[in-house]
Every structure is written in C-alpha cells, then in structure tokens.
C-alpha positions as CSV (number, residue, x, y, z in Angstrom):
1,M,9.4,-13.0,-0.4
2,T,12.4,-11.6,-2.3
3,L,11.5,-9.1,-5.0
4,N,12.7,-10.0,-8.5
5,L,13.7,-6.6,-9.6
6,K,15.1,-7.8,-12.9
7,N,11.7,-9.0,-14.0
8,L,9.6,-6.4,-12.3
9,L,11.6,-3.5,-13.7
10,N,11.7,-4.8,-17.2
11,P,9.9,-2.1,-19.3
12,K,8.7,-4.8,-21.7
13,V,6.7,-6.6,-19.0
14,K,3.2,-5.2,-19.2
15,M,1.2,-8.1,-17.9
16,S,1.9,-10.5,-15.1
17,K,1.4,-14.2,-14.9
18,M,-0.2,-15.8,-11.8
19,G,2.7,-18.2,-11.6
20,E,5.1,-15.4,-10.8
21,F,3.4,-14.6,-7.5
22,Q,3.9,-15.8,-3.9
23,E,1.4,-18.4,-2.6
24,L,-1.0,-16.9,-0.1
25,R,-2.4,-19.4,2.4
26,P,-6.2,-19.3,3.1
27,I,-7.4,-17.3,6.1
28,E,-10.1,-19.1,8.0
29,G,-13.2,-17.0,8.5
30,L,-12.7,-15.0,5.3
31,Q,-14.6,-15.3,2.0
32,I,-13.5,-13.5,-1.2
33,S,-15.0,-12.6,-4.6
34,A,-14.4,-10.2,-7.5
35,V,-16.6,-9.4,-10.5
36,S,-17.0,-6.8,-13.2
37,A,-19.5,-3.9,-13.1
38,D,-18.0,-2.8,-16.4
39,L,-16.8,0.5,-14.9
40,Y,-13.9,0.6,-17.4
41,G,-16.1,-0.5,-20.3
42,D,-13.8,-3.4,-21.1
43,G,-15.2,-6.1,-18.8
44,R,-12.3,-6.3,-16.4
45,D,-13.0,-7.1,-12.7
46,D,-13.5,-3.8,-10.8
47,L,-15.5,-4.8,-7.7
48,T,-14.0,-6.8,-4.8
49,L,-15.6,-8.1,-1.7
50,F,-14.1,-9.6,1.5
51,F,-16.7,-11.1,3.8
52,F,-16.3,-12.3,7.4
53,E,-19.4,-14.4,8.1
54,E,-18.6,-14.5,11.9
55,G,-17.1,-11.0,11.9
56,A,-13.6,-9.7,12.3
57,N,-11.7,-7.3,14.5
58,F,-10.0,-4.6,12.5
59,G,-7.7,-1.6,12.5
60,A,-7.2,1.0,9.8
61,V,-5.1,4.0,8.9
62,Y,-6.4,6.5,6.5
63,T,-5.1,9.4,4.3
64,N,-4.1,12.6,6.0
65,S,-5.4,14.6,3.0
66,K,-7.9,17.3,3.9
67,V,-10.0,16.3,0.9
68,T,-11.3,12.7,1.3
69,S,-13.5,10.3,-0.6
70,A,-17.0,9.3,0.4
71,S,-15.7,5.9,1.3
72,I,-13.1,7.3,3.8
73,N,-15.8,9.5,5.3
74,W,-18.1,6.5,5.7
75,N,-15.4,4.4,7.4
76,L,-14.5,7.2,9.8
77,K,-18.1,7.2,11.0
78,V,-18.1,3.5,11.8
79,K,-17.6,3.3,15.5
80,R,-17.7,-0.5,15.8
81,H,-14.6,-2.6,16.4
82,F,-16.1,-5.6,14.7
83,V,-17.1,-5.6,11.0
84,K,-18.6,-8.1,8.6
85,A,-17.4,-7.0,5.1
86,L,-15.1,-4.7,3.1
87,M,-16.0,-3.8,-0.5
88,I,-13.7,-2.0,-3.0
89,N,-14.4,-0.4,-6.3
90,T,-11.8,0.8,-8.8
91,Q,-12.1,3.3,-11.7
92,N,-14.0,5.9,-9.7
93,A,-12.6,7.5,-6.5
94,N,-16.0,8.9,-5.3
95,T,-14.2,12.0,-4.3
96,F,-15.4,15.6,-4.8
97,T,-18.8,14.1,-5.8
98,G,-20.8,16.0,-3.3
99,I,-24.0,14.7,-1.7
100,K,-24.7,12.5,-4.7
101,G,-21.5,10.5,-4.1
102,A,-22.4,10.0,-0.4
103,Q,-26.0,9.1,-1.1
104,G,-24.8,6.7,-3.9
105,L,-22.5,5.0,-1.5
106,K,-25.3,4.6,1.1
107,E,-27.5,3.0,-1.6
108,V,-24.6,0.6,-2.3
109,A,-24.3,-0.1,1.4
110,H,-28.0,-1.0,1.7
111,A,-27.9,-3.3,-1.3
112,L,-24.8,-5.0,0.1
113,S,-26.4,-5.3,3.5
114,K,-29.5,-6.9,2.0
115,S,-27.5,-9.4,-0.1
116,L,-25.2,-10.5,2.7
117,T,-28.1,-10.9,5.1
118,L,-29.9,-13.1,2.6
119,K,-26.8,-15.2,2.0
120,S,-26.4,-15.7,5.8
121,S,-30.0,-16.8,6.1
122,Q,-29.4,-19.5,3.5
123,S,-26.4,-20.9,5.3
124,P,-26.8,-24.2,7.2
125,K,-26.6,-22.4,10.5
126,G,-29.3,-19.9,9.5
127,V,-29.2,-16.2,10.0
128,K,-27.8,-15.1,13.4
129,E,-28.4,-11.4,12.9
130,V,-29.2,-8.8,10.2
131,I,-26.0,-7.5,8.7
132,K,-26.3,-3.7,9.1
133,I,-24.8,-1.0,7.0
134,T,-22.7,-0.1,10.0
135,D,-21.0,-3.5,9.8
136,L,-19.6,-2.6,6.4
137,L,-16.4,-0.8,5.3
138,F,-15.7,0.6,1.8
139,A,-12.7,1.7,-0.3
140,S,-12.7,3.4,-3.7
141,T,-9.9,4.3,-6.1
142,G,-9.7,5.9,-9.5
143,V,-10.6,9.2,-11.1
144,I,-11.5,12.1,-8.8
145,G,-14.6,14.3,-9.5
146,E,-16.6,12.0,-11.8
147,D,-20.1,10.9,-10.8
148,F,-20.1,7.8,-8.7
149,P,-21.6,4.9,-10.8
150,Y,-23.6,3.5,-7.9
151,L,-26.3,2.1,-10.1
152,K,-23.8,-0.1,-12.0
153,I,-22.2,-1.2,-8.8
154,K,-25.6,-2.0,-7.1
155,S,-26.7,-4.1,-10.0
156,R,-23.7,-6.4,-9.6
157,I,-23.8,-6.8,-5.8
158,P,-26.0,-10.0,-5.9
159,E,-23.5,-11.6,-8.2
160,L,-20.6,-10.3,-6.1
161,V,-22.1,-12.0,-3.0
162,K,-23.1,-15.1,-4.9
163,K,-19.5,-15.7,-6.0
164,L,-18.0,-15.4,-2.5
165,R,-15.5,-18.3,-2.0
166,I,-14.3,-19.8,1.2
167,E,-11.5,-21.6,-0.7
168,Q,-8.7,-19.1,-1.2
169,S,-6.6,-20.5,-3.9
170,K,-3.7,-18.6,-5.6
171,F,-6.2,-17.7,-8.3
172,V,-8.7,-16.2,-5.9
173,W,-6.1,-13.9,-4.3
174,F,-4.6,-13.0,-7.7
175,K,-8.1,-12.2,-9.0
176,A,-8.9,-10.0,-6.0
177,A,-5.5,-8.2,-6.1
178,S,-6.0,-7.6,-9.9
179,A,-9.6,-6.2,-9.4
180,I,-8.4,-3.3,-7.2
181,M,-5.7,-2.0,-9.7
182,T,-5.9,1.2,-11.6
183,T,-2.6,2.2,-13.4
184,D,-0.8,-0.7,-11.8
185,T,0.9,-3.1,-14.2
186,R,0.8,-6.0,-11.8
187,P,-1.1,-7.2,-8.7
188,K,0.7,-7.0,-5.4
189,V,0.4,-9.8,-2.9
190,A,2.4,-11.0,0.2
191,Y,2.2,-13.7,2.8
192,E,3.8,-14.2,6.3
193,E,3.3,-16.4,9.2
194,C,4.4,-16.5,12.8
195,K,3.6,-17.8,16.3
196,V,1.4,-16.0,18.7
197,G,2.0,-17.9,21.9
198,S,1.9,-21.6,20.8
199,K,-0.4,-21.0,17.8
200,L,0.7,-20.6,14.2
201,V,-0.8,-17.5,12.7
202,K,-1.2,-16.7,9.0
203,I,-1.1,-13.2,7.5
204,S,-2.1,-12.6,3.8
205,G,-2.2,-9.2,2.2
206,I,-2.8,-7.4,-1.1
207,A,-2.2,-3.8,-2.2
208,K,-2.6,-1.4,-5.1
209,G,-0.7,1.7,-6.0
210,S,1.4,3.1,-8.8
211,G,0.9,6.8,-9.0
212,M,-0.2,9.5,-6.6
213,I,2.0,7.9,-4.0
214,A,3.5,9.8,-1.1
215,P,3.7,9.4,2.7
216,N,1.0,9.9,5.3
217,M,-1.0,7.1,3.8
218,A,0.5,7.0,0.5
219,T,-3.7,6.4,-4.9
220,M,-2.7,3.6,-2.4
221,L,-4.8,0.8,-0.8
222,S,-3.7,-2.2,1.1
223,F,-5.8,-4.9,2.8
224,I,-4.3,-7.4,5.2
225,F,-6.0,-10.5,6.7
226,T,-5.0,-12.7,9.5
227,D,-6.6,-15.5,11.5
228,A,-5.0,-14.2,14.7
229,N,-7.2,-13.4,17.7
230,I,-6.2,-9.8,18.5
231,P,-8.5,-7.0,19.7
232,S,-9.2,-4.1,17.4
233,V,-7.5,-1.5,19.6
234,F,-4.2,-3.5,19.5
235,L,-4.5,-4.2,15.8
236,K,-4.8,-0.4,15.1
237,S,-1.9,0.4,17.4
238,I,0.4,-2.1,15.8
239,L,-0.7,-1.2,12.2
240,K,0.0,2.5,12.9
241,K,3.5,1.7,14.2
242,V,4.3,-0.6,11.3
243,T,2.9,1.8,8.7
244,A,5.3,4.5,9.8
245,T,8.4,2.7,8.4
246,T,6.7,0.8,5.5
247,F,3.8,2.4,3.6
248,N,4.7,5.9,4.9
249,S,8.3,5.5,3.9
250,I,7.6,5.3,0.1
251,T,7.1,7.9,-2.5
252,V,6.6,7.8,-6.3
253,D,5.6,11.4,-7.1
254,S,5.1,13.2,-3.7
255,D,1.3,13.3,-4.2
256,T,-0.8,12.1,-1.3
257,S,-4.1,10.6,-2.4
258,T,-7.6,11.5,-1.2
259,N,-8.4,7.8,-0.9
260,D,-5.4,6.1,0.8
261,M,-6.2,3.4,3.2
262,V,-4.4,0.5,4.9
263,A,-6.5,-1.9,7.0
264,I,-6.0,-5.2,8.8
265,F,-8.7,-7.7,9.7
266,A,-8.4,-10.5,12.2
267,T,-10.9,-13.4,12.2
268,G,-9.7,-14.9,15.5
269,K,-9.8,-18.4,14.0
270,A,-6.2,-19.3,15.1
271,K,-7.6,-19.4,18.6
272,N,-4.4,-18.1,20.2
273,S,-4.4,-17.2,23.9
274,K,-6.0,-13.9,24.8
275,I,-4.0,-10.7,24.4
276,Y,-4.5,-8.3,27.3
277,N,-2.3,-5.3,26.2
278,V,-0.4,-4.0,23.2
279,L,3.0,-4.7,25.0
280,D,2.1,-8.4,25.5
281,P,5.3,-10.4,24.5
282,K,3.1,-12.7,22.5
283,L,2.6,-9.8,20.0
284,Q,6.3,-9.3,19.2
285,E,6.6,-11.9,16.6
286,F,3.3,-10.9,15.0
287,E,4.4,-7.2,14.8
288,K,7.7,-8.4,13.1
289,A,5.8,-10.6,10.6
290,L,3.3,-7.8,9.8
291,H,6.2,-5.4,9.3
292,R,7.9,-7.8,6.8
293,L,4.6,-8.2,4.9
294,A,3.9,-4.4,4.8
295,L,7.4,-3.6,3.7
296,N,7.2,-6.2,1.0
297,L,3.9,-4.7,-0.3
298,A,5.2,-1.1,0.0
299,K,8.3,-2.0,-2.1
300,Q,6.2,-3.7,-4.7
301,I,4.2,-0.4,-5.0
302,V,7.5,1.5,-5.6
303,V,8.8,-1.0,-8.1
304,D,5.5,-0.6,-10.0
305,G,5.6,3.2,-9.9
306,E,4.2,4.7,-13.0
307,G,6.8,4.5,-15.7
308,A,9.4,3.3,-13.3
309,K,12.6,1.6,-14.5
310,K,14.7,1.8,-11.4
311,F,14.1,1.1,-7.7
312,I,15.9,3.5,-5.4
313,T,16.7,3.2,-1.7
314,V,17.6,6.5,0.1
315,N,19.3,6.0,3.4
316,V,20.2,9.0,5.7
317,I,22.3,8.2,8.6
318,G,24.2,10.2,11.3
319,A,21.4,12.6,11.8
320,R,20.5,14.4,15.1
321,S,17.0,12.9,15.1
322,T,14.8,10.5,13.2
323,T,12.7,13.5,12.1
324,M,15.8,15.2,10.5
325,A,16.8,12.0,8.7
326,R,13.2,11.5,7.5
327,N,12.9,15.0,6.2
328,I,16.2,14.8,4.3
329,C,15.3,11.4,2.9
330,F,12.0,12.7,1.4
331,S,13.6,15.9,0.2
332,I,15.9,13.7,-1.9
333,A,13.4,11.0,-2.9
334,N,10.8,13.6,-4.0
335,S,13.1,15.7,-6.0
336,P,12.2,15.6,-9.8
337,L,15.7,16.6,-10.6
338,F,17.2,13.7,-8.6
339,K,14.7,11.2,-10.0
340,T,15.2,12.2,-13.6
341,A,18.9,12.0,-13.2
342,I,18.6,8.4,-12.0
343,A,16.3,7.7,-15.0
344,G,19.0,9.1,-17.3
345,E,21.6,7.0,-15.5
346,D,23.5,10.2,-14.6
347,P,25.4,10.1,-11.3
348,N,24.7,13.8,-10.7
349,W,25.3,13.9,-7.0
350,G,25.0,17.7,-7.0
351,R,21.2,17.1,-7.1
352,I,21.4,15.2,-3.8
353,V,23.4,18.1,-2.3
354,M,20.7,20.5,-3.5
355,A,17.9,18.3,-1.9
356,I,19.8,18.1,1.4
357,G,20.1,21.9,1.5
358,K,16.4,22.6,0.6
359,S,15.2,20.3,3.4
360,G,15.5,23.1,5.8
361,E,17.4,21.0,8.3
362,N,20.5,22.5,10.0
363,V,23.3,20.3,8.6
364,Q,27.0,20.9,8.5
365,P,28.1,20.7,4.8
366,S,31.7,19.9,5.6
367,K,30.7,16.7,7.5
368,I,28.4,15.3,4.8
369,Q,29.4,12.1,3.0
370,I,27.4,10.8,0.0
371,K,27.6,7.3,-1.5
372,F,26.1,5.7,-4.6
373,G,26.2,2.0,-3.7
374,K,29.7,1.3,-2.4
375,Y,31.1,4.4,-4.2
376,L,32.0,7.5,-2.1
377,V,31.3,10.5,-4.3
378,A,31.4,13.5,-1.9
379,E,32.9,14.3,1.5
380,Q,34.3,17.3,3.4
381,G,32.3,19.8,1.3
382,K,33.6,18.7,-2.1
383,V,34.0,15.8,-4.5
384,A,35.6,12.7,-3.0
385,K,39.4,12.3,-3.7
386,D,38.9,8.9,-5.4
387,Y,35.8,9.7,-7.3
388,N,35.7,7.9,-10.6
389,E,32.9,8.9,-13.1
390,K,33.4,5.8,-15.2
391,D,32.6,3.5,-12.2
392,L,29.6,5.5,-11.3
393,K,28.2,5.5,-14.8
394,E,28.5,1.7,-14.8
395,Y,26.7,1.5,-11.4
396,M,23.9,3.7,-12.7
397,K,22.9,1.0,-15.2
398,W,21.7,-1.2,-12.4
399,G,18.0,-1.7,-11.8
400,S,18.3,-1.0,-8.1
401,I,20.2,2.0,-6.9
402,D,21.2,2.7,-3.2
403,I,22.0,6.2,-2.0
404,E,23.5,6.9,1.4
405,V,23.9,10.3,3.0
406,N,25.9,10.3,6.2
407,L,25.4,13.7,8.0
408,N,27.9,12.7,10.7
409,I,26.2,14.9,13.4
410,G,24.2,12.3,15.3
411,N,23.1,8.6,15.6
412,S,19.6,8.7,14.0
413,L,18.7,7.3,10.6
414,Y,15.8,6.7,8.3
415,T,15.2,4.9,5.0
416,V,12.8,5.9,2.1
417,Y,12.0,3.9,-1.0
418,T,11.3,5.5,-4.3
419,C,11.7,5.1,-8.1
420,D,12.9,7.1,-11.0
421,F,10.9,9.6,-13.2
422,T,10.8,8.5,-16.8
423,H,8.9,10.0,-19.8
424,D,6.4,7.1,-19.4
425,Y,5.2,8.7,-16.2
426,I,4.2,11.8,-18.2
427,D,2.5,9.6,-20.9
428,I,0.5,7.6,-18.3
429,N,-0.8,10.7,-16.5
430,A,-1.4,12.7,-19.6
431,D,-3.6,10.0,-20.9
432,Y,-5.1,8.9,-17.6
433,R,-8.8,9.7,-18.4
434,N,-8.6,8.8,-22.1
C-alpha cells in the first residue's frame, strides 16, 4: 500500500474515515472483537481481543527498556509456543503499578480464561480443553503509574468474548485498530500476501504509536496475523530480523516505551507444506511480504507522530559498517535541533553536520557529502559550490523530506524514518493526562 502523505500530513485531518484504509482479508482461525470499558470516560472502544479457537503459533519482540509493564512481564513468563488469545487495553500502561498491577492483570486473565472456556464449550464441537491463563497474552498502552483499572476491564470481558466475530470485514479490522490507539489520530492497518510453497498465504496487521517512539521496540504496539503454517521458533527468528529494519528503524522523539511489543500469530490454516528450518527457501517470499507489511506500519506510525507535519527519511551511505551508518542516522533523526529546523522549513544543514559529529563515529569531514532531496548542500568540508538557498527553501515546503549523508569511507548504509517537531508535540504531551 502506498502512503498518501498529502492526506496523512494534513494538519486539518483529525479523524479518519474507514474508506481511506486498505482492505484486510480475513485470516482463517482468527476471531476479533473490541468493546468499551469506559477507561477514557467517553465510551470509546478501549479493549480488544484476538482469539484463536484452535490455537496459534506465535513470535514476539518486546521493549528493551529496563522498566516494563505488567503485561510484558506476564508474556515473558509464558513458555508455551502455542497460544489461544491476545487481549489489549488502552488508556492505562499498567507500568510502575507494583504488586497491585500484577495481581489485577492476573484477575483479568482468570476472567478471560473462564469466559473463553465457556464460549468453547458452547461451540458445536464442544469444549476440547480448558483455556488456561498460560494460553493468554496481554498488551497495555497508556499512562504510566496510574492504578490498573482491572475491575472495569473484568466487568466487560463477557461482552468482549460474546462479540467475537469470525467474519473480519473492513469494519472489524478498523474497529480493532482504533481500539488500541492512544494519542494516534488514525488507525494503522496493512495487508500483504505471498506464496509459501504452492499455497497462498495472507498476512494482516495493525499497529498503534504516535509518541514515545524510538528504536529497540519502539508507546508502540503491532499485531500481525497470518494463516501460514510456520513453527513459533521460525516466526520469532523472522520477526526479529524484519523488525531490525522496520519498527526499529523509526523514531519520533527518541523515547523508548516501557510497553513496546510486536507479535505475529500463525493459525496454520493455509496448510502449506511443513517448514523444517528457518533457511527453508519456502520462507523467503514470506519474509519479504512480512517486511513490506512491517515497514508499511512503521512508516504509518512516523507519519502520525505527535504533531507531525513532515515525514523525513534519513539515509546514511558510504559508511565503514552498518552500525556506524545506523548510529549516525539516529543521531540526526533524534536531534531536536534538526527536527525543529525541518518543521520551520529551514534548510539548516549545519544541524546535520552537528549531529554527525556528536554521533561519536570516526568520520572524515572532508569526505562528507550532504543532500536534501536531489540538492547537494555540502561537500569537501564546506558548503557546496552550486548551493542555492532559494531552491532549498522551496524543497523544504514538501510534506516528505529526504536527507542523504554520504560518508565516502565504506560500502555500508542504513535508513531511518522520522518526523518533524512542531509546537503541537508540546501541546499534546503537556495536556496528555488532562
């Protein structure tokens, strides 16, 4: 799916219409619901449930923060490679909530286990097994340090389970993606398909994130669903690889959340031939499709960065190593001086020079070339001979800005996606809890 930057970056666009979004095809073996526990006090959907009646293989990547939510702690203790459900709440991060937060989540888990077991027993096939709390995964997003509203959440679980739908229309996906948002201004959805062997495989995904976005699981959540038959150990390996150049290559404000999580679930309903190792050639097209989907969602998060008006791509090429290129990319992309210059449509390339220097990488200033779009602005340790401020100022009015830094000392490269810093970012975060 191509991102419509003109529409997405329009500051006047505050609400999104369902018709603007890509059609996500149903994933067999998955059921979805979203309801309101009135956690925001305005009746908006704030609880989402994904249920796999026959179970699903999964892989997940979590935040590298040393302070983590009760939901992340819960998931890390799940040693199974086969799960039955994922539940997400918004408004409350359940982080720094002590033993009460952990106990509250456990009560929610028991209530969800009971309701899902009851639902399974009422199916035409009858109950096959009790759905245990260890079959469940959780995610939370919202304010850190406030008491976890587990009683409100528990009270809505029967309705959440009752409203599970096998039919996954565009409305169902839109509703689920909307229910996990916090300061996001629009839901984020993406779809891809590919062949695994001779079988067509579908991949549908949603994400949320707008602020507190930085690499190492940049507050960001993404949930991806496929009907492929791929073992959990291979799913996790592929997801970790894909994440490195997608979700971990974005930044809005350099802040890594306590709750970040990306997970992929595979129902196996495509019935593709068995996968025996992660290097199996049959997985190549799946990995490419998953990368396209993850990069799509990651870019949507950046476009929807809090207060963002411009989408920025930072490319560093000619580096000695990927690590060097990555460090310089993020040094530029995370610089408030650089980001505010872009917001002000000021082609102040000196701020890029500053960011390269502060990265700590051993560069050779006389070899560095800097471009804004197609315009060369600096080379050989000084301003470019043909630099034209008028051309640059015109380019800076664009909604999408490309920055290229060529270090000319090697063959490695890296790309990071970010957005500008506007006064709206301050307003959103100054009023976040009001």
